[in-house]
C-alpha positions in Angstrom: 45.8 153.8 153.1 49.5 153.3 152.9 51.2 153.1 149.6 52.3 149.6 148.6 55.9 148.9 148.8 57.9 148.2 145.7 58.7 144.6 145.2 62.3 143.9 145.9 64.3 142.7 142.9 65.3 139.1 143.0 69.0 138.6 142.9 70.2 136.0 140.4 72.4 133.3 141.9 76.0 133.8 141.2 77.5 131.0 139.1 80.8 129.9 140.4 83.2 127.8 138.4 84.1 124.4 139.7 87.6 124.2 141.2 90.3 122.9 139.0 91.1 120.1 141.4 87.6 118.7 140.9 88.2 118.7 137.1 91.5 117.0 137.4 90.0 114.5 139.9 87.2 113.7 137.4 89.6 113.2 134.5 91.8 111.0 136.7 88.8 108.9 137.6 88.0 108.5 133.9 91.6 107.3 133.2 91.5 104.9 136.1 88.1 103.6 135.0 89.4 103.1 131.5 92.5 101.3 132.7 90.4 99.1 134.9 88.2 98.2 132.0 91.2 97.3 129.9 92.5 95.2 132.7 89.2 93.3 133.1 88.9 92.7 129.4 92.5 91.5 129.1 92.1 89.0 132.0 88.7 87.8 130.6 90.2 87.3 127.1 93.1 85.3 128.6 90.7 83.2 130.7 88.6 82.4 127.5 91.8 81.2 125.8 92.7 78.9 128.7 89.1 77.7 128.8 89.6 76.2 125.3 93.2 75.1 126.0 93.4 72.5 123.2 92.3 74.9 120.4 94.4 77.7 121.8 97.5 75.5 122.1 97.1 74.5 118.5 97.0 78.1 117.4 99.9 79.0 119.6 101.9 76.2 118.1 101.2 77.3 114.5 102.2 80.8 115.4 105.4 79.6 117.2 106.5 77.6 114.2 105.9 80.4 111.8 108.0 82.8 114.0 110.7 80.3 115.0 111.5 79.1 111.5 112.8 82.4 110.0 114.3 83.3 113.4 116.3 80.1 113.6 117.4 80.5 110.0 118.5 84.1 110.7 120.6 82.9 113.7 122.2 80.2 111.5 123.0 82.9 108.9 124.6 85.1 111.5 126.7 82.2 112.7 127.7 81.5 109.1 128.7 85.1 108.6 130.7 85.0 111.8 132.3 81.8 110.6 133.2 83.4 107.2 134.6 86.5 109.0 136.8 84.2 111.1 138.0 82.5 107.9 138.8 85.9 106.4 140.9 86.8 109.5 143.0 83.6 109.1 143.2 83.8 105.3 146.7 84.7 104.2 148.4 85.4 100.9 151.4 83.1 100.0 154.1 84.8 97.9 156.4 82.2 96.3 159.8 83.7 95.7 162.3 82.8 93.0 164.6 79.8 93.8 167.8 82.0 93.6 166.5 84.6 96.1 169.0 85.4 98.8 168.3 86.0 102.5 169.0 89.7 102.1 166.4 89.9 99.3 163.9 88.1 101.4 164.4 90.5 104.3 164.2 93.5 102.0 161.0 92.2 100.5 159.5 91.6 104.0 160.4 95.1 105.1 158.7 96.5 102.0 155.6 94.4 102.6 155.3 95.3 106.3 155.2 99.0 105.3 152.3 98.4 102.9 149.0 100.0 104.2 146.9 96.9 103.2 149.2 94.4 105.0 149.1 93.9 108.7 152.0 91.5 108.9 154.2 89.0 107.1 156.3 85.9 107.9 159.3 84.4 106.0 159.4 80.6 105.4 162.8 79.8 104.1 163.6 77.0 101.7 164.9 74.7 104.4 161.7 75.3 106.6 159.5 74.7 103.6 161.3 71.4 102.8 161.0 70.3 106.5 157.3 71.1 106.6 156.7 69.3 103.3 158.6 66.2 104.5 156.6 66.1 107.7 153.2 66.6 106.0 153.6 64.6 102.9 155.1 61.4 104.3 157.8 61.2 101.7 160.6 62.3 104.1 163.0 59.5 103.2 162.5 60.0 99.4 163.0 63.8 99.7 166.1 63.5 101.8 168.0 61.9 98.8 167.5 65.1 96.7 170.7 66.9 95.7 169.1 70.3 95.9 166.0 71.8 97.5 163.3 72.2 94.8 161.0 74.3 97.1 161.1 78.1 97.0 161.1 80.4 100.0 157.7 81.8 100.9 156.6 85.0 102.4 153.2 84.6 104.1 151.3 87.9 104.1 148.2 88.7 106.3 146.0 91.4 104.7 144.0 93.8 106.8 141.1 94.0 104.5 138.3 91.6 103.4 137.0 93.6 100.5 137.2 91.5 97.4 138.2 94.3 95.0 141.0 95.5 97.3 142.3 91.9 97.7 142.4 91.4 94.0 144.3 94.7 93.6 146.7 93.7 96.4 147.4 90.2 94.8 148.1 91.9 91.4 150.5 94.4 93.1 152.3 91.6 94.9 152.8 89.6 91.8 154.7 92.5 90.2 157.3 92.7 92.9 160.9 91.8 92.3 162.1 88.2 92.9 158.4 87.0 93.1 157.6 83.9 91.1 153.9 83.6 91.9 151.2 84.6 94.4 148.6 82.2 95.7 145.4 83.4 97.1 142.0 81.9 96.2 139.5 84.7 95.9 136.8 82.9 94.0 135.6 80.6 96.8 135.5 83.7 99.2 133.4 85.6 96.6 131.1 82.7 96.2 130.7 82.4 99.9 129.7 86.1 100.2 127.3 85.7 97.3 125.6 82.7 98.9 125.3 84.4 102.3 123.8 87.6 100.7 121.3 85.4 98.7 120.4 83.5 101.9 119.9 86.7 103.8 117.4 88.0 101.2 115.6 84.7 101.1 115.3 84.6 104.9 113.9 88.2 104.9 111.3 87.2 102.2 110.4 84.1 104.2 110.1 86.0 107.4 107.8 88.6 105.8 105.6 85.9 104.3 105.4 83.9 107.5 104.6 87.1 109.5 101.7 87.7 107.1 100.7 84.1 107.6 100.6 84.7 111.4 98.4 87.7 111.0 96.0 85.6 108.8 95.9 82.8 111.3 95.1 85.1 114.1 92.6 87.0 112.0 90.8 83.8 111.0 90.7 82.6 114.7 89.3 86.0 115.8 86.7 85.9 113.0 85.4 82.5 114.4 85.3 84.1 117.9 83.3 87.0 116.5 80.8 84.6 114.9 80.5 82.6 118.1 79.7 85.7 120.1 77.4 87.4 117.5 74.4 87.4 119.8 76.4 88.9 122.6 77.7 91.6 120.3 74.2 92.5 119.1 73.0 92.9 122.8 76.0 95.1 123.7 75.3 97.3 120.7 71.6 97.6 121.6 72.4 99.0 125.0 74.8 101.6 123.5 78.1 99.8 123.3 80.5 101.5 120.9 82.5 99.7 118.2 85.7 100.3 120.1 84.2 98.8 123.3 82.9 95.7 121.4 86.3 95.3 119.6 88.4 95.5 122.7 88.2 91.8 123.9 88.9 90.5 120.4 92.0 92.7 120.1 93.3 91.4 123.4 92.6 87.9 122.2 94.8 88.5 119.2 97.4 90.0 121.4 97.5 87.0 123.7 97.7 84.7 120.7 100.8 86.6 119.4 102.5 86.8 122.8 102.0 83.1 123.5 103.3 82.2 120.1 106.3 84.5 120.5 107.2 82.9 123.9 106.8 79.4 122.5 108.9 80.4 119.4 111.8 81.5 121.7 111.6 78.2 123.6 111.8 76.2 120.3 114.8 78.3 119.1 116.6 77.9 122.5 116.1 74.1 122.3 117.4 74.0 118.8 120.5 75.9 119.9 121.0 73.5 122.8 121.0 70.5 120.4 123.5 72.4 118.1 125.9 73.1 120.9 127.8 69.8 120.6 128.6 70.0 116.9 129.4 73.7 117.2 131.9 72.9 120.0 133.6 70.3 117.8 133.8 72.8 114.9 135.3 75.4 117.3 138.0 73.0 118.3 138.9 72.5 114.6 139.4 76.3 114.4 141.3 76.6 117.7 138.2 77.7 119.6 137.8 81.0 117.7 134.3 80.3 116.6 131.4 80.6 119.2 127.7 80.1 118.7 125.6 83.2 118.6 122.7 82.9 121.0 119.4 84.6 121.7 120.0 87.4 124.2 117.3 88.7 126.6 116.8 91.7 124.4 116.3 89.4 121.4 113.7 87.3 123.3 111.9 90.5 124.4 111.8 91.7 120.7 110.5 88.3 119.5 107.7 88.3 122.1 106.9 92.0 121.2 106.8 91.1 117.5 104.5 88.2 118.1 102.2 90.3 120.1 102.1 93.0 117.4 101.4 90.4 114.7 98.6 88.9 116.8 97.1 92.3 117.5 97.4 93.4 113.8 95.7 90.2 112.6 92.9 90.7 115.1 92.5 94.3 114.1 92.1 93.3 110.5 89.5 90.8 111.3 87.6 93.2 113.6 87.7 95.9 111.0 86.2 93.6 108.4 83.7 91.5 110.3 82.6 93.4 113.4 81.0 96.3 111.6 78.8 93.9 109.6 77.1 92.8 112.9 74.4 95.4 113.6 71.1 95.0 115.6 68.0 94.9 113.5 
């Protein structure tokens, strides 16, 4: 009888690693699926807002007013600051010389003033020129023509190259101590009050903007909270079948985003309309100042930033509402 053969050893199958291109293909499929999911949720959220157009329009209007008010005030403040800077540029210091100052002394004083580092230029108004201007502007030309001597002094009009209040005060004090100078006229108090009012207005607008931005987040958060309550049963079903909190929160976050974006777009429209109605009075004001003042308008970059800010505030308000109310809904 033949001896039994030894059983052959079974070879274990060799485990081969999956190619790297399959891993990258699988990860790219996950990314595309995630993007597709976000796209569907974003479109569905926008469709739901348009389905309740009246309520959505009311919310958009409230958000637009809250954004447009500080934005419009900030633009007005920028125009006032530009207007004040234009006044600074045209503001000049008047140096009244002594009555017995000769032409040579006036020229010497002008030469010294032009070499001063804080002065960009100067102009001499002689006694005769001052009298002619006063006669033309006052309406007392006939009465003044009978005077035996000219009572008006020569004036050197100086244009400073600085708008810092402290430097202007020091310059006025220095000019008053020059030889043959009777007095120096330059009203610094009203300019200092203007700067103080503009600085105070800027802080108030910033505070108002922060408060209204917080109000926008609260409005969107409350609206999203109502949407969560209306879809409570749907949320429970999604969680029962394994839906994660991030998946459930996604449509409500997009809802807040669309509320903010719509409010930002409507806010820019309101501000542009307000600027259009202001164009006429601003043009008249510019004519009074020889056309040197032009209205600051919203640029395309500003419009994009306003819409982006509105979208962020809407998303932030929705996130706060979702964080607080969505986790309280759990299947029993």
